[in-house]
N, C-alpha and C positions, 0 to 999 in steps of 0.2 A: 524410545521405540523408533527404529529406523525404517519401518515399513511404510510405503507410500500407497495411497489409495486415490481413486478418482475423487476430485473435489477438495483435496488437501491444499492448503495455502503453503507455498514454499518460499524460502529466502536463501540468499547467498550466504555461505558460511565463510566470511573473510579470514578467519583465524586458522582454517584448516586447508593446507595446500592440497591440490588434486593429486592423489596418490597413484593415479592410473597413467601418468606420463602423457596426458593429452595437452599438447601445447596450445590448442585452440581454446581451451577452457581451463585456465589456471586455477579455477575455484571449484568448490563443490557446493551442492545445495542440501538443504535440510528442511524439515517442517519448520515453519516459523513458530517460535516458542515464546514470544513476548508480545505484549500489546503494543501496537503502533511501531512494529519492527521497521527500523530504517533501511534494512536490507531486503525488504519485500520484493519478490521477483515475479511470481505468477501462480497459476493454478495447475495442479496435475490433472490432465485430461484422461480420456480412456486409455488405460495402460496397454490394451491390445490394439489400439488404433494406430500405433506407429508414429513416427515423427520424420520430418524431412532431414536430410543430411546424413552423414556417416555415423553409424553407431559403432563406436570403437570398443565398447565393452557392454556388459549387461547392466550397468549402473545408470544408463541413460533412460530418462522418462520423458514422455511427451508433455510439453509445457504450454499452457494457454496464457497468452499475455494480452490478446485482443480478440474479442468475439463473445459468444454466448456459451456459458458453461455452468454445470451444477457446481455449487460450492458449499462446503460444510460451514454452518454458522451456529452461533449460540446467542443467548440474550444477555451477555455480560454487560453491555452498555444500554440495555432496555430493548423493547420490541423493535422489530425492523419493519419498515413500510417500504413498499415499492418506491424507488427513487432515492432511497437513503444510500449514502456512500458507505463502503465497508473497508475495514482494515483488519490486521491480524489481532487476535485476542491473546490472552495469557494461556489458552489451551493449545497445545501443539497441533498445527495444521488446520485450525478452525478460525474463521473470521467472525467479526462482530460489527455492529453499527459504529460508524465513525462519528465522533462528537467534537473532535478538535483537529487543528491543522496537522497534516502529516501525510505519510505515504498511504495511498489507497489502492485496493485491488480492483475496484470497480463499483458499479451501481446495482443495487438489488432490483430485480425485475418482479419479485414476488414479496409479499408481506409474510411476517412470522410473528404471531402474538404470544403463543404459549408452547413451551416444551418442558419436559421434566428438568428440574435443577441438575446441573452438572452434565447434561447431555447436549447433543447437537442435532440439527436437521440439515437437509440439503435443500437449497433454493436455487433458482436460476438467476445468474448474474451476468450483466454485461461487463466483461473484463476489459479494463483499460488501466493498466498499472501506471500510476502517475502520482502527483502530489495534489492534495485537496485542502482548501482552507474555507472554514465557515464564513469568514469575512468576504471572500470572493464570491461565495455562493449567494449570500444575501445582498450583495452589492453595496455594503456600507463603506463609504469613503473610498470607493473604487472608481477609477477613471479608465475608460477604454479609448486608446488613441486610434487615429485613422488606420495605422498599420496593424491593428489588432493586439498591440502590446497592452497588457493590463498592469496598472499601477495601483497599489494600495497607498493612498496618500499619507496615512499615519505612519506606515513602515518607512516610506520614502523620507518623510520629514525627520523621523527618529534617526535614520541612518545619516542624514546630512548633519544633524546636531552632533552626533557621535563623532563624525569625521572632523568637524570644527574643533571639538574638544581635544581629540587626539593630536591634531596637527598644530593648533595654536593655543591650546589651553584656554579656549573661550568656553565659558559656561553660560547657558541660557537659563535664567530664573526670573520670571516675570519681566522679561526684557533682557537687555545686555548687562 
Protein backbone atom coordinates (compact mmCIF):
# COMPACT_ATOMS: atom_id res chain seq x y z
CA UNK A 1 0.00 0.00 0.00
CA UNK A 2 1.76 3.16 -1.20
CA UNK A 3 -0.76 5.66 0.17
CA UNK A 4 0.45 7.89 2.96
CA UNK A 5 -1.72 9.38 5.70
CA UNK A 6 -1.12 11.77 8.54
CA UNK A 7 0.50 9.87 11.40
CA UNK A 8 2.28 7.26 9.25
CA UNK A 9 5.86 6.39 10.21
CA UNK A 10 8.13 6.54 7.17
CA UNK A 11 11.63 5.31 6.37
CA UNK A 12 14.22 5.91 3.70
CA UNK A 13 14.12 3.22 1.02
CA UNK A 14 17.87 2.87 0.29
CA UNK A 15 17.38 0.19 -2.36
CA UNK A 16 15.14 2.25 -4.64
CA UNK A 17 16.73 5.19 -6.44
CA UNK A 18 14.66 8.34 -6.75
CA UNK A 19 12.94 7.99 -10.15
CA UNK A 20 11.98 11.68 -10.32
CA UNK A 21 15.38 13.15 -11.20
CA UNK A 22 15.67 15.10 -7.96
CA UNK A 23 19.39 15.57 -7.31
CA UNK A 24 18.73 17.01 -3.82
CA UNK A 25 17.01 13.82 -2.67
CA UNK A 26 18.64 10.75 -4.21
CA UNK A 27 16.40 8.45 -2.16
CA UNK A 28 12.68 7.88 -1.79
CA UNK A 29 10.62 7.18 1.30
CA UNK A 30 8.08 4.51 2.13
CA UNK A 31 6.00 3.47 5.11
CA UNK A 32 8.31 1.75 7.57
CA UNK A 33 7.49 -1.92 7.29
CA UNK A 34 9.59 -3.71 9.85
CA UNK A 35 10.08 -3.52 13.58
CA UNK A 36 13.02 -1.37 14.69
CA UNK A 37 13.63 -0.18 11.12
CA UNK A 38 17.21 1.19 10.92
CA UNK A 39 16.14 3.58 8.13
CA UNK A 40 13.46 5.30 10.23
CA UNK A 41 13.03 8.89 9.05
CA UNK A 42 9.98 10.64 10.48
CA UNK A 43 6.22 11.11 10.64
CA UNK A 44 3.86 12.18 7.87
CA UNK A 45 2.22 15.41 9.04
CA UNK A 46 -0.91 17.10 7.70
CA UNK A 47 -0.90 16.38 3.99
CA UNK A 48 -2.64 19.64 3.17
CA UNK A 49 -0.36 21.58 5.51
CA UNK A 50 2.39 21.96 2.93
CA UNK A 51 6.11 21.83 3.50
CA UNK A 52 8.93 24.28 3.15
CA UNK A 53 11.21 24.06 0.16
CA UNK A 54 10.62 23.41 -3.50
CA UNK A 55 8.01 20.82 -4.37
CA UNK A 56 9.40 19.33 -7.56
CA UNK A 57 6.62 16.79 -8.04
CA UNK A 58 3.41 15.48 -6.42
CA UNK A 59 5.28 12.78 -4.50
CA UNK A 60 6.58 15.13 -1.81
CA UNK A 61 4.91 14.88 1.60
CA UNK A 62 5.36 17.01 4.72
CA UNK A 63 7.64 15.21 7.14
CA UNK A 64 7.77 15.73 10.91
CA UNK A 65 11.12 14.97 12.51
CA UNK A 66 10.98 17.26 15.54
CA UNK A 67 7.90 18.55 17.35
CA UNK A 68 4.45 17.37 18.44
CA UNK A 69 2.50 15.18 16.00
CA UNK A 70 -0.22 12.52 16.00
CA UNK A 71 1.27 9.08 15.27
CA UNK A 72 -0.31 5.74 14.44
CA UNK A 73 0.55 3.19 17.15
CA UNK A 74 -0.30 -0.40 17.99
CA UNK A 75 0.29 -2.58 21.05
CA UNK A 76 2.73 -4.99 19.38
CA UNK A 77 5.26 -4.53 22.24
CA UNK A 78 2.62 -4.10 24.99
CA UNK A 79 0.69 -1.08 26.23
CA UNK A 80 2.13 2.40 25.81
CA UNK A 81 2.52 4.82 28.69
CA UNK A 82 3.21 8.53 28.37
CA UNK A 83 7.01 8.84 28.38
CA UNK A 84 7.67 5.56 26.52
CA UNK A 85 9.94 5.70 23.50
CA UNK A 86 8.43 4.55 20.21
CA UNK A 87 9.88 2.82 17.16
CA UNK A 88 8.51 1.26 14.00
CA UNK A 89 6.41 -1.90 14.30
CA UNK A 90 5.97 -4.78 11.85
CA UNK A 91 2.77 -3.10 10.59
CA UNK A 92 3.53 -0.67 7.73
CA UNK A 93 3.42 2.95 8.87
CA UNK A 94 2.60 2.14 12.51
CA UNK A 95 4.77 2.67 15.60
CA UNK A 96 5.03 0.57 18.77
CA UNK A 97 6.56 0.84 22.24
CA UNK A 98 10.34 0.54 22.08
CA UNK A 99 11.84 -2.11 24.35
CA UNK A 100 15.41 -2.44 23.06
CA UNK A 101 18.17 -0.22 21.75
CA UNK A 102 17.65 1.17 18.28
CA UNK A 103 16.18 3.97 16.21
CA UNK A 104 13.34 5.88 17.85
CA UNK A 105 10.69 8.10 16.34
CA UNK A 106 10.08 9.94 19.62
CA UNK A 107 8.34 9.87 22.99
CA UNK A 108 4.67 9.08 23.65
CA UNK A 109 2.81 11.99 25.22
CA UNK A 110 -0.31 9.89 25.79
CA UNK A 111 -0.93 6.40 27.10
CA UNK A 112 -2.70 3.60 25.24
CA UNK A 113 -3.83 0.48 27.11
CA UNK A 114 -6.37 -1.23 24.86
CA UNK A 115 -7.24 -1.43 21.18
CA UNK A 116 -8.63 -4.23 19.06
CA UNK A 117 -6.10 -6.83 17.99
CA UNK A 118 -4.59 -5.98 14.62
CA UNK A 119 -5.69 -2.34 14.71
CA UNK A 120 -4.03 0.95 15.55
CA UNK A 121 -4.86 4.23 17.27
CA UNK A 122 -3.35 7.69 17.02
CA UNK A 123 -1.64 9.29 19.99
CA UNK A 124 0.27 12.54 20.37
CA UNK A 125 4.06 12.07 20.21
CA UNK A 126 7.02 14.35 20.76
CA UNK A 127 8.97 13.50 17.60
CA UNK A 128 12.74 13.45 17.83
CA UNK A 129 14.12 10.89 15.42
CA UNK A 130 17.26 9.54 17.05
CA UNK A 131 18.76 6.45 18.71
CA UNK A 132 17.55 5.21 22.10
CA UNK A 133 19.06 2.66 24.47
CA UNK A 134 17.43 1.30 27.64
CA UNK A 135 20.89 1.18 29.28
CA UNK A 136 21.24 4.92 28.75
CA UNK A 137 17.70 5.54 29.94
CA UNK A 138 18.08 3.74 33.26
CA UNK A 139 21.63 5.01 33.85
CA UNK A 140 23.20 1.58 34.33
CA UNK A 141 26.97 1.73 33.96
CA UNK A 142 26.70 5.10 32.26
CA UNK A 143 29.02 8.02 32.86
CA UNK A 144 28.36 11.57 31.71
CA UNK A 145 31.51 13.62 31.23
CA UNK A 146 31.85 17.38 31.78
CA UNK A 147 31.35 18.08 28.07
CA UNK A 148 28.07 16.14 28.03
CA UNK A 149 29.44 13.05 26.24
CA UNK A 150 27.75 9.86 27.47
CA UNK A 151 29.71 6.63 27.80
CA UNK A 152 28.32 3.18 28.54
CA UNK A 153 31.28 1.68 30.37
CA UNK A 154 30.33 -1.92 29.49
CA UNK A 155 30.25 -1.13 25.78
CA UNK A 156 33.47 0.89 26.02
CA UNK A 157 35.32 -1.91 27.84
CA UNK A 158 34.02 -4.56 25.41
CA UNK A 159 35.24 -2.46 22.47
CA UNK A 160 38.70 -2.06 24.00
CA UNK A 161 38.99 -5.80 24.64
CA UNK A 162 37.88 -6.53 21.06
CA UNK A 163 40.50 -4.10 19.64
CA UNK A 164 43.26 -5.72 21.73
CA UNK A 165 42.20 -9.12 20.44
CA UNK A 166 42.14 -7.93 16.80
CA UNK A 167 45.43 -6.00 16.98
CA UNK A 168 47.58 -8.27 19.15
CA UNK A 169 45.68 -11.53 19.52
CA UNK A 170 45.39 -10.90 23.25
CA UNK A 171 42.48 -12.71 24.85
CA UNK A 172 41.19 -11.71 28.27
CA UNK A 173 39.81 -14.63 30.28
CA UNK A 174 39.92 -14.32 34.05
CA UNK A 175 42.93 -12.02 33.60
CA UNK A 176 45.55 -12.17 30.83
